[in-house]
N, C-alpha and C positions, 0 to 999 in steps of 0.2 A: 629459423621461423620467421622473423621480421614482422610481417603482417601490419598490425596497427590499423588505422582507418584506410580503407581501400574500396574500390568498386565491388558491389555485391550483386550478382545477377544482372538485371538491367538497370540497377540504380548506380548512379555515378558516385564518385568519392564524396563530392559535396552533399549529395542527397543522403548518403550513409552518415556523414557527420551530422546532418540535421536530425536524422531519426535517433542517433545515439545521444545527442544533446537532450532530446525529449525523454529518452529512456532513463537518463541519469537525473532527471529533474525532481522526483519525489523526495521530500525530506525524510530521512530514515527514522525508524523508531528509536534507534540507538545513535550514539555519537558517530559511529563509523558507517560507511556505506559498504554493504557486504557483497555487492555485485561486481562482476567483471564480464566484459564482452570480448569475443574474439571474432574477427571477420574472416570468412573464407570466400572463395570465389563465388559461391552460390548461397551462402547463409550467414546469419549472425547468430553466434552461440552465446547463451547466457549461463554463466557459472556463478556459484555461491561459495562463500567460505565453506571449508569442509564441515559437514554437519555431524561429525562424530564426537565433537568436543562441546563443552558448555552445557548449561542446564537445559532442560526441555523448553523452558520459556525463552531462553536465548536462541535456541534452534528455531522455535516457532516464529520469533520476531524476524530472524534472518529470512525465512521463507516468505513471510508477509511482505517484507521490503522488496525481495526479488520479484514476487508476484506483481507488486505495484509497478516496478520498472518494466516488467514484461508487458503489462497492459498498455503503458505509454508507448513502448516500442511497436506494438501491433497497430495502435492508432496512428502513429507517425508514419508507418509504412503505408497505411491506407491513404494518408494525406498526400503521399507522393504518387498516388494513382495506381498502387499495386496491391494485390491480395497478399496478406500475411499468412503463410502456411506454417502452422505451429505444431511441433512435436514435443510433448513434454516427457522428460526423463527417457530420452531415446537410447541410453546405454546403461544396462544393469550394472556394469562394472565401473561406471563413473557417476556416483551419487551427487557429485558437485556440479555435473552438467545438467542443469534444470530444463533447458529448452533449446531447440534448434528452430530458428525462424527463417523461412525462405521467402523472399519477395517473389511471388509466383504470378505470372500473368498480369492482367490489368483489371482494376476495379475502381469505380467511381465512389468516392466516399459519400456516405449518407449525410444529410444536413445535420442530424443530431450528433453524429460522430465528429463532424467538422467543428461543432460548438465545443465538444470535449477537448479536441486538439487545441483550440484557442484558449481553453481554460488551463492548460498545463502550466503555462508561465505564471498564472495568477494564483495557483493553488498553494495555500499556506495554512499550517495549523494555527489556530487562533486561541491563545490562552487568556485573552481579555474577557471580562464578564459580558455576557450577551444581554441584549435588551429584552423587555418583556414581550416583544412582538412574537406572534406565533408563526411557525413554518406552515405555509398554506398546504391544504390537503392534497392539491394537485402535485406539489413538489414532493410531498411524502410518498405519493404513489410512484413518482418517477424514480426516487432513490431506492424504493423497494424493488422495482422492476430492474434497476441497474444491478443490484446484487444477484437477482435471479438469473440474469443473462449470463453471469459468470459462474453459475452452478453453486451459488451460496444462498443463504437466506438472511433476511433482515428482520429481527424481532424488535418490536417497540416496547419499551418499558411502560406499563400502564400506571396511572396514578395510584392504584391499589398496591402496586409492587414497589413503589418508591421507598416507603419506610424500610422494607427488608433490604433493598439495594443499598441504602445509606448505611445500614448496620453492617452489611457485608464489606463495604468499602472502609468503614471505620476500623475493621479488624484486619485489614490488609497489612501485611508486615512490611511491605515496601513503603518508605516514606513518601508522602504526596509530593508531587512536583511543585516547584515554586510558582506561586500565582502570578498572573499577569497584572499589569497596572489596574488597580481598582479591587484586587483581591479575589478574582475568580479562581476556584480550585476544583479538583475532581469531585469534591463533596457538594459542589454547587448543583445539586440535583433536586429539583422541586417538581410537584405534580404537573405544573403547567409547562415545564421544559420538555423538549423533545430529546430523549435519550434512546439510542438504538444500539443493538448488539448484532454484529455480523457473525453468523455461525455456519457450521457445516454439519452434514449428517455423519461424517466420519472425521477422525482426527489423525489422518495419515499425512505424510509429506505432500502427496498430491493434493489433498484437500486444503492444506495450508497455502500452497501456491495459488490454488483457485481462489481462496479467501483473500489473498493479497491482491489479485486482479479485481475481485469484487469490491474490495475496499477502495482501490483507486478509482474505479468506475463510479462508485457512490460519491467519492469526494469531488471528482470532476463534475459530476451531475449537479451536486450541491453548489459548487463554485459558479457554474454556468447560470444557475438560478439566483445568484446573489446571496447564498447562504454560507455562513461560516461554520467551521467544524473544529472541535477540540477532541483529540484522540487520547484514550486512556488505556494503558496496559496493566495498571495496578491490580485489578481483580483477577488478571490472568497469570500473574507472576507466581502465585502460591497454589500448588495443585489442589489443596483442600478448599481454598476459596473459589477456585475456578469450578470445582464440582458443585459448590453451593450455588454459584451463578447459573450453572447448567440446570440445576433443579428448579431455580426460580423461573427459568424460561420454559419449563415443562418437561425437561429430561430428554427431549428428542434431538437437541442441537448441541454441538460442541462450540462454546463461545470462543471466538478468536480475537476479537477486538471490540471495544465499546467506544461510542462516539456521542458527544453532545453537539447538537445542531441548532443553530439559531442565527440571529442577526447581531453582528459584532462590528466593531470599528476595524479599519484596515491595519495590517501589520506589515513590518518591513520584510522584504524577501530574504530567504535564507541563502547562505553562501553555497556555492557549488564547486565541486572539484574540477581541476583541469581534465578535459576529456581524455587526454593521452594517459592520465594516471589510472583510468579504469578500463582502458582498452589494452588487451594483451598484445605484447610485441616483444622484440628482443630487448628493448630498453625498459620495458615494464612487464616482465614475466609475472604470471599470477602468483606463483609460490613466493616470490621475493617481494611482492608489493601488497600482500594481504594487509588490510587495515587493522589498526589496533582496536580491539573490542571496546576499549574505553569503559567509563563508568556506566552502570545501568541507569536508564532514564525511565521515570514513571510514565511519562506520556510525551507526546509531541504536539 
């Protein structure tokens, strides 16, 4: 097999390394990074941990993480002047093969997508308390559109819904994540804060990968606008609680992830794995290098 980082299509090995570094940048929802990439002469293949084990919530988080990596991969290929031709779930017999991405032809990256590529290195989850400054309406429209571009929907929690949301989160069985400096927690939800939920019309594996791409596009859009984000998976971890949140949103969307958006102080960048550890090769075969699931994390 051998492979590893190699030229793909008309992209050189150094260009492929660049796009793979971008693809592996998103901090995962869990301690582990569930994605693996394999280079072929004409494509980059994205694999996930086998999805037949673990709770439904663990499977959903894996797919969200892989969707976020896929969005970065697409944007990074565009930044190299190439069109990213994506096929999702190309093989019915390989549920772990989520996508095949072929750099095809040439494409000039749009200015907005260029801003998102620049934001990849700066995107971090921020657990620090946010200031009282509001997120401008123009930015709220941008992040809503970002979700829709990736075939997902962004629902904003209204001030009238805040008391019920706080009650739902108090009854979440997963312990809240440790607060950042100053005491910000997932219950730091007030009527004047911007709290949004990314949801999909269906709750299939395809919808979850799409939601992961929507999540990353929303986060990069927010980062480019100078807005911080804190992600919460707590309300999604328990099926009954997730159904309650779905009803709170009107019953039409399956909630996939909740975010608090606002103005926060800078946080240190998260550590990243060695690229060779997440690219399939003879030295790092996928089956032998699957990451340890680690302990569940309430949010990132």
